[in-house]
C-alpha positions in Angstrom: 0.0 0.0 0.0 2.9 2.4 0.8 4.3 1.9 -2.7 0.9 2.2 -4.4 -0.2 5.5 -2.8 2.6 7.7 -4.2 2.0 6.2 -7.7 -1.7 7.0 -7.4 -1.0 10.6 -6.3 1.5 11.1 -9.1 -0.9 9.5 -11.6 -3.8 11.8 -10.7 -1.5 14.8 -11.0 -0.2 13.6 -14.4 -3.8 13.0 -15.6 -4.9 16.5 -14.4 -1.8 18.2 -15.8 -2.0 16.4 -19.1 -5.7 17.1 -19.5 -5.1 20.8 -18.8 -2.2 21.1 -21.2 -4.2 19.3 -23.9 -7.0 21.9 -23.7 -4.4 24.6 -24.0 -2.7 23.3 -27.1 -5.9 22.0 -28.8 -5.1 18.3 -28.7 -7.4 15.5 -27.3 -6.3 14.6 -23.8 -6.1 10.8 -24.5 -3.6 11.4 -27.3 -1.3 13.6 -25.2 -1.5 11.2 -22.2 -0.6 8.1 -24.3 2.5 10.0 -25.6 3.3 11.0 -22.1 3.0 7.4 -20.8 5.2 6.0 -23.6 7.9 8.6 -22.8 7.7 7.9 -19.1 7.9 4.1 -19.6 11.5 4.4 -20.7 12.6 6.7 -17.9 15.3 4.8 -16.0 14.4 3.7 -12.5 10.6 4.1 -13.0 8.9 1.0 -11.6 7.1 -1.2 -14.2 3.4 -0.7 -14.3 1.4 -3.9 -14.2 -2.3 -3.8 -13.8 -4.5 -6.9 -13.7 -6.8 -6.8 -16.7 -9.8 -7.8 -14.5 -9.2 -4.6 -12.5 -9.8 -2.5 -15.6 -12.7 -4.7 -17.0 -14.6 -5.1 -13.7 -13.6 -2.0 -11.7 -12.6 0.8 -14.1 -14.7 0.1 -17.2 -18.2 0.0 -15.5 -18.0 3.5 -14.0 -16.6 4.9 -17.3 -19.5 3.5 -19.3 -22.1 4.5 -16.7 -20.7 8.1 -16.6 -21.0 8.3 -20.3 -24.4 6.6 -20.6 -26.1 8.7 -18.0 -25.4 11.8 -20.0 -26.6 10.4 -23.4 -30.1 11.6 -24.2 -32.2 8.5 -24.6 -34.3 10.2 -27.3 -31.2 10.9 -29.5 -29.9 7.4 -28.8 -33.2 5.8 -29.9 -33.4 8.0 -33.0 -29.9 6.8 -34.1 -30.3 3.2 -33.0 -29.9 1.9 -36.6 -26.5 3.5 -37.1 -25.4 2.7 -33.5 -26.5 -1.0 -33.8 -24.8 -1.4 -37.2 -21.5 0.0 -36.0 -21.4 -1.4 -32.5 -22.7 -5.0 -33.2 -22.6 -5.8 -37.0 -19.3 -4.1 -37.7 -17.6 -5.4 -34.5 -18.6 -9.1 -35.4 -17.4 -8.7 -39.0 -14.1 -7.1 -38.0 -13.4 -9.7 -35.3 -13.9 -12.6 -37.8 -12.1 -11.1 -40.7 -9.1 -9.9 -38.5 -9.1 -13.4 -37.1 -8.6 -15.0 -40.5 -6.0 -12.3 -41.3 -4.0 -13.2 -38.2 -4.1 -17.0 -38.9 -2.6 -16.2 -42.3 0.1 -13.9 -40.9 0.9 -16.2 -37.9 0.9 -19.8 -39.1 0.1 -22.1 -36.1 -2.2 -19.6 -34.4 -5.6 -21.3 -33.8 -8.5 -19.6 -35.5 -10.4 -19.3 -32.2 -7.4 -17.5 -30.6 -7.2 -15.2 -33.7 -10.8 -14.3 -33.5 -10.4 -13.6 -29.8 -7.7 -11.0 -30.6 -10.0 -9.8 -33.4 -12.6 -9.2 -30.8 -10.1 -7.3 -28.7 -9.1 -4.9 -31.4 -12.6 -4.4 -33.0 -14.4 -1.9 -30.7 -13.4 1.7 -31.2 -13.1 4.0 -28.2 -15.2 7.2 -28.8 -13.5 9.3 -26.0 -10.9 11.0 -28.3 -13.3 11.3 -31.3 -16.1 12.8 -29.3 -13.9 15.2 -27.5 -12.5 16.4 -30.8 -15.8 16.5 -32.5 -17.4 18.6 -29.7 -14.5 21.0 -29.7 -14.7 21.5 -33.5 -18.5 21.6 -33.6 -19.5 18.4 -35.4 -23.2 17.9 -35.9 -25.0 16.5 -32.9 -26.2 13.5 -34.8 -22.6 12.5 -35.6 -21.5 13.0 -32.0 -24.5 10.9 -30.8 -23.6 8.0 -33.1 -20.0 8.1 -32.0 -21.0 8.1 -28.3 -23.6 5.4 -28.8 -21.2 3.2 -30.7 -18.6 3.6 -28.0 -21.1 2.6 -25.3 -22.4 -0.6 -27.0 -19.5 -2.0 -28.9 -17.5 -2.9 -25.8 -20.3 -5.3 -24.8 -20.3 -7.0 -28.3 -16.5 -7.3 -28.2 -16.3 -8.8 -24.7 -19.1 -11.3 -25.4 -17.3 -12.3 -28.5 -14.0 -12.6 -26.6 -15.6 -14.8 -24.0 -17.1 -17.1 -26.6 -13.8 -17.3 -28.6 -11.8 -18.1 -25.4 -14.2 -20.9 -24.7 -13.9 -22.1 -28.3 -10.1 -22.3 -27.8 -10.7 -25.1 -25.4 -13.0 -26.8 -27.9 -16.1 -26.5 -25.8 -18.2 -24.1 -28.0 -20.1 -24.7 -31.3 -21.4 -22.0 -33.5 -25.0 -22.5 -32.3 -23.8 -22.2 -28.7 -22.0 -19.0 -29.5 -25.1 -17.4 -31.1 -27.3 -18.6 -28.1 -24.7 -17.2 -25.6 -24.7 -13.9 -27.4 -28.5 -13.6 -27.5 -28.8 -14.5 -23.8 -26.0 -12.1 -22.8 -27.7 -9.2 -24.6 -31.3 -9.8 -23.5 -30.4 -10.7 -19.9 -28.2 -7.6 -19.6 -30.9 -5.4 -20.9 -33.4 -6.7 -18.3 -30.9 -6.4 -15.5 -29.9 -2.9 -16.6 -33.5 -1.6 -16.8 -34.3 -3.2 -13.4 -31.3 -1.6 -11.7 -31.8 1.8 -13.3 -35.5 1.9 -12.2 -34.9 0.6 -8.8 -32.0 2.9 -7.9 -33.7 6.0 -9.2 -36.8 5.1 -7.2 -34.7 4.6 -4.0 -32.8 7.8 -4.6 -36.0 9.8 -5.1 -37.1 8.7 -1.6 -33.9 9.8 0.1 -33.7 13.3 -1.4 -30.3 14.1 0.1 -27.8 15.0 -2.6 -24.8 13.5 -0.8 -26.5 10.3 -0.1 -28.1 9.9 -3.5 -24.8 10.7 -5.2 -23.1 8.0 -3.0 -25.7 5.5 -4.2 -25.0 6.4 -7.8 -21.4 5.4 -7.2 -22.4 1.8 -6.8 -25.1 1.7 -9.6 -22.5 0.5 -12.2 -21.5 -2.4 -10.1 -25.1 -3.2 -9.1 -25.7 -3.7 -12.8 -22.4 -5.3 -13.7 -21.9 -7.9 -11.1 -25.3 -9.7 -11.3 -25.1 -9.7 -15.1 -21.6 -11.2 -15.1 -22.6 -13.8 -12.5 -25.1 -15.3 -14.9 -22.8 -14.9 -17.9 -24.7 -12.0 -19.4 -23.0 -8.8 -20.6 -22.1 -6.8 -17.6 -21.0 -3.7 -19.6 -24.2 -3.7 -21.6 -26.2 -3.9 -18.3 -24.2 -0.9 -17.0 -24.9 1.1 -20.2 -28.7 0.3 -20.0 -28.7 1.3 -16.3 -27.0 4.5 -17.2 -29.5 5.4 -20.0 -32.5 4.6 -17.8 -31.0 6.7 -14.9 -30.3 9.7 -17.2 -33.8 9.4 -18.6 -35.7 9.1 -15.3 -33.6 11.5 -13.2 -35.3 14.6 -14.6 -38.6 13.4 -13.3 -37.7 11.7 -10.0 -34.5 13.4 -8.7 -34.2 16.9 -7.3 -32.3 19.6 -9.2 -29.6 19.6 -6.4 -29.3 15.7 -6.8 -28.8 16.1 -10.5 -26.2 18.9 -10.3 -24.2 17.1 -7.6 -24.3 13.8 -9.5 -23.3 15.4 -12.7 -20.2 17.2 -11.2 -19.0 14.2 -9.3 -19.4 11.8 -12.2 -17.6 14.2 -14.6 -14.6 14.1 -12.2 -14.7 10.4 -12.0 -15.0 10.0 -15.7 -12.1 12.3 -16.4 -9.7 10.6 -14.0 -10.6 7.0 -15.0 -10.8 7.6 -18.8 -7.6 9.6 -19.1 -5.9 7.5 -16.4 -6.3 4.4 -18.6 -4.7 6.1 -21.6 -1.8 7.2 -19.4 -1.5 3.5 -18.2 -1.6 2.4 -21.8 1.5 4.4 -22.7 3.3 3.4 -19.4 2.9 -0.4 -20.2 4.4 -0.4 -23.6 8.0 -0.9 -22.5 7.0 -3.9 -20.3 5.0 -5.4 -23.2 8.0 -5.2 -25.6 10.2 -6.7 -22.9 7.8 -9.6 -22.6 7.8 -10.2 -26.3 11.7 -10.3 -26.3 11.6 -12.8 -23.3 9.3 -15.1 -25.2 11.8 -15.2 -28.0 9.4 -13.5 -30.5 10.1 -10.8 -33.0 9.0 -7.3 -31.7 9.1 -5.7 -35.1 7.1 -8.4 -36.7 4.4 -7.9 -34.0 4.5 -4.1 -34.7 4.3 -4.8 -38.4 1.3 -7.1 -38.0 -0.3 -4.5 -35.8 0.0 -1.9 -38.5 -1.5 -4.3 -41.1 -4.4 -4.9 -38.7 -4.9 -1.1 -38.3 -5.1 -0.8 -42.1 -7.5 -3.7 -42.4 -9.8 -2.3 -39.7 -9.8 1.1 -41.3 -10.7 -0.3 -44.7 -13.4 -2.5 -43.2 -14.9 0.4 -41.4 -14.8 2.6 -44.5 -16.5 -0.1 -46.5 -19.1 -0.6 -43.9 -19.9 3.1 -43.7 -20.8 3.3 -47.4 -24.0 1.2 -47.2 -24.7 2.6 -43.8 -24.7 6.2 -45.1 -26.8 5.1 -48.1 -29.4 3.5 -45.8 -29.5 6.6 -43.6 -30.0 8.9 -46.5 -32.9 6.7 -47.8 -34.3 6.8 -44.3 -34.0 10.6 -44.3 -35.9 10.8 -47.6 -38.6 8.5 -46.3 -38.9 10.7 -43.2 -39.5 13.8 -45.5 -42.4 12.0 -47.2 -43.9 10.7 -43.9 -43.9 14.3 -42.5 -46.4 15.4 -45.2 -48.6 12.4 -44.4 -48.4 13.1 -40.7 -49.4 16.8 -41.2 -52.3 15.7 -43.4 -53.5 13.3 -40.8 -53.2 15.8 -37.9 -55.1 18.4 -40.0 -58.0 16.0 -40.3 -58.0 14.5 -36.8 -61.1 16.4 -35.9 -62.9 16.0 -39.2 -66.5 14.6 -39.2 -65.3 11.3 -40.6 -62.7 10.8 -37.8 -65.2 11.9 -35.2 -67.6 9.3 -36.4 -64.9 6.6 -36.4 -63.2 7.2 -33.1 -64.1 8.6 -29.7 -62.5 11.8 -28.5 -60.2 9.9 -26.0 -59.0 7.6 -28.8 -58.4 10.4 -31.2 -56.4 12.2 -28.5 -54.2 9.2 -28.0 -53.7 8.7 -31.7 -52.8 12.4 -32.1 -50.2 12.2 -29.3 -48.6 9.2 -30.9 -48.5 10.7 -34.4 -47.1 14.0 -32.9 -44.3 12.1 -31.2 -43.6 10.1 -34.3 -43.7 13.3 -36.3 -40.9 14.8 -34.1 -38.7 11.8 -34.9 -39.4 12.1 -38.6 -38.7 15.9 -38.5 -35.4 15.3 -36.8 -34.4 12.6 -39.2 -35.3 14.9 -42.1 -33.3 17.8 -40.6 -30.2 15.9 -39.3 -29.2 13.5 -42.0 -25.7 11.9 -42.2 -24.0 13.0 -45.5 -20.9 11.6 -47.1 -18.6 14.2 -45.3 -20.0 13.1 -42.0 -19.6 9.5 -43.1 -16.0 10.1 -43.9 -15.4 11.5 -40.4 -17.2 8.5 -38.9 -15.0 6.2 -40.9 -11.9 8.0 -39.7 -13.0 7.8 -36.0 -11.9 4.2 -35.3 -9.5 4.8 -32.5 -9.1 1.9 -30.0 -8.6 2.4 -26.3 -9.8 1.1 -22.9 -11.2 -2.4 -23.8 -8.4 -3.1 -26.2 -5.9 -2.4 -23.5 -7.5 -4.6 -20.8 -9.0 -7.4 -22.9 -5.7 -8.2 -24.7 -4.0 -9.0 -21.4 -6.9 -11.2 -20.4 -6.0 -13.8 -23.1 -5.3 -17.2 -21.6 -1.7 -17.8 -20.7 -1.4 -20.9 -22.9 -2.5 -19.2 -26.1 0.3 -19.4 -28.7 2.1 -16.2 -29.5 0.3 -14.6 -26.5 3.0 -12.0 -25.8 3.1 -11.0 -29.5 -0.7 -10.9 -29.7 -0.7 -8.4 -26.8 1.9 -6.3 -28.6 -0.3 -6.4 -31.8 -3.3 -5.2 -29.8 -1.3 -2.4 -28.2 0.1 -1.4 -31.5 -3.4 -1.2 -33.0 -4.6 0.9 -30.0 -1.6 3.4 -30.0 -1.2 3.8 -33.7 -5.0 4.3 -34.3 -5.2 6.7 -31.4 -2.2 8.8 -32.4 -2.7 8.4 -36.2 -6.4 8.8 -36.5 -6.9 10.9 -33.4 -4.0 13.2 -34.3 -5.3 13.8 -37.8 -9.1 13.8 -37.2 -9.2 17.6 -36.6 -7.4 18.1 -39.9 -9.9 15.7 -41.7 -12.9 17.6 -40.2 -11.4 20.9 -41.4 -10.5 19.7 -44.9 -13.9 18.1 -45.4 -15.7 21.2 -44.0 -18.2 19.2 -42.2 -21.1 21.6 -41.4 -21.5 22.1 -37.7 -24.8 22.7 -35.8 -27.1 25.3 -37.1 -26.6 28.0 -34.4 -29.5 30.1 -35.6 -31.8 27.1 -35.4 -30.4 26.1 -32.1 -31.1 29.6 -30.6 -34.6 29.5 -32.1 -35.2 26.1 -30.5 -33.9 27.3 -27.1 -36.1 30.4 -27.3 -39.2 28.2 -28.2 -38.7 25.7 -25.4 -38.0 28.5 -22.9 -41.2 30.2 -23.9 -43.1 26.9 -23.5 -41.7 26.4 -20.0 -42.3 29.9 -18.8 -45.7 30.0 -20.2 -46.6 26.9 -18.3 -45.5 28.6 -15.1 -47.5 31.7 -16.0 -50.6 29.6 -16.6 -50.2 28.0 -13.1 -49.9 31.3 -11.4 -52.9 32.8 -13.4 -55.1 30.0 -12.3 -58.2 31.6 -10.6 -58.3 28.7 -8.2 -54.7 29.1 -7.0 -54.4 29.6 -3.3 -51.5 29.7 -0.8 -50.7 27.0 1.8 -53.1 28.7 4.3 -56.0 28.7 1.8 -55.9 32.4 1.1 -55.7 34.1 -2.4 -52.3 35.5 -3.4 -51.9 39.3 -3.8 -52.2 40.0 -7.5 -49.3 42.4 -7.4 -47.0 39.7 -6.1 -48.2 37.3 -8.8 -47.5 40.0 -11.5 -44.0 40.7 -10.0 -43.1 37.0 -9.9 -44.2 36.5 -13.5 -42.4 39.5 -14.7 -39.2 38.6 -12.9 -39.3 35.0 -14.3 -39.9 36.2 -17.8 -37.0 38.7 -17.5 -34.6 36.0 -16.3 -35.7 33.7 -19.1 -35.3 36.4 -21.7 -31.9 37.2 -20.2 -30.8 33.6 -20.5 -31.8 33.3 -24.1 -30.3 36.7 -24.9 -27.0 35.8 -23.5 -26.7 32.8 -25.7 -26.9 35.0 -28.9 -25.2 38.1 -27.4 -22.8 39.9 -29.6 -19.8 41.8 -28.1 -21.0 45.3 -27.0 -24.7 44.4 -27.2 -27.1 45.1 -24.4 -27.1 41.5 -23.2 -23.3 41.2 -23.4 -22.9 44.4 -21.3 -25.4 43.3 -18.7 -23.6 39.9 -18.4 -20.2 41.5 -18.0 -21.5 44.0 -15.5 -23.1 41.2 -13.5 -19.9 39.2 -13.6 -17.9 42.3 -12.3 -20.4 42.8 -9.6 -20.1 39.1 -8.5 -16.3 39.4 -8.4 -16.5 42.5 -6.2 -18.9 40.7 -3.9 -16.6 37.7 -3.7 -13.8 40.0 -2.8 -15.9 41.6 0.0 -16.8 38.0 1.1 -13.1 37.2 1.5 -12.5 40.3 3.6 -15.4 39.5 5.8 -14.1 35.9 6.3 -10.7 37.3 7.2 -12.1 39.8 9.6 -13.5 37.2 12.0 -16.6 39.3 12.7 -19.2 36.7 11.4 -20.0 33.2 12.4 -19.0 30.3 10.1 -22.7 29.5 9.5 -23.4 33.1 8.3 -20.3 33.1 6.1 -21.3 29.8 4.6 -24.8 31.0 3.7 -23.5 34.2 2.2 -20.9 32.2 0.1 -23.7 29.9 -1.1 -25.7 32.9 -2.4 -22.7 34.1 -4.4 -21.7 30.7 -5.6 -25.3 30.1 -6.9 -25.1 33.2 -9.1 -21.6 32.5 -10.2 -22.5 28.9 -11.2 -25.5 30.2 -13.2 -23.3 32.7 -15.0 -20.7 30.0 -15.7 -23.4 27.6 -17.0 -24.7 30.2 -19.5 -21.1 30.8 -20.6 -20.5 27.1 -21.1 -23.7 26.5 -23.1 -23.0 29.5 -25.3 
């Protein structure tokens, strides 16, 4: 423990420092941390870093996936399910099998099952670097959602394939058993994930204390992962489903303070774990090379095979993207046609013919379903995936966390094991540095259109108006009374409504504020005022004239306003 503690402290500092530097120089943090790890791995006297693969797969990976899943909008995930399923299931299976055959050709004597096992290891891309680059450069939200969704689900596909391939190495699995095992792993994981997500949200909504509910959220990934793994289902898929359910249900069942507290804590955990794994990936490279040399195998041959696998995976991904983009464009055209039909149907929902055929309750239900479906079609029609976006998607095949851990979980008696691990690490590092390093250039050269800011601001203004109008309707209700049963003073109602509308307009205005505009000047003045208040707060704290409880309350008032200002700046 005494030797581990300093390494953990240094590791956290390196992750924080590397991530901070990456934002300053405009590089994705995983890329910089891998380079840093590789350099440090050759520093004389630095202890060799060896981490059990089970530690990453069972302890580190579940929180990473949960932290990502809980922030993915379920509606966006559902609307892009076809693309996500194609990339995270079909492409992973095809890549694993074809890479397996390639490896048996390059390494005579390697069993096909072992080769497919390594194919499963190198098949799932890690979306961390791609999404961080995409968000920074302003990729369309559809493209970012597909990348995030693929990164969440493909790990489950790869690990189930890996487990089946390892069992096949021992000659205990048939093709039918592999298919059945895969189907069971998926369906059981979904059931467990939904159950855990619903149960934990319900329990946390009854506690209603941010520190306690956040503490419960820390164990949610493992509440989903461990039962799923115990019955040989996909633990990582169960974690992803639990995260999606939690993110969807939290808005309705958890308090605002619960959501804010959980969001901030999980972002910190996600940053340390994700970027820490990339740092470890680089640190382990010297030890992996040393193991290959001890096994009497050719290091450069392993690196060369790894480069060939990178090329093969890139070509496979590009070939798969072509029909995927074609199908999505056809789906987009179909959505445009369905929009017209939906509008015609909704326009005639109250026609005499419809009134005669269906009751008012039934017509209302049909109308809600059609309106919801229309929203999906409208989004599909507006947010298609063109060829330039497809090219970016094809070039976003960087490997990472699962490749790092799963490669080292290969059985010890597998032929060429040390070289296979080197091949996997070569694929991960080369794809991360090569594709990740050039992805910003690809995005700029292709001139991929970013989100429509005008449309986004219009949408923000529209939903803000809907929300504020609902509050106005509630306060204008003639039957509204206070807790003691008395009517509210009309002037207080008018003041509250006017103040709320002013704050809402200010928020929307700040998003579109140009330098020097009225909203920009108001925002800057408010910031200067808060800074002066914070300075006075520090002087009051140093004076010793006030009790700690009073100081804490005053600080909370200032922090609340500062957080609101920072949130508006972040969104903008």
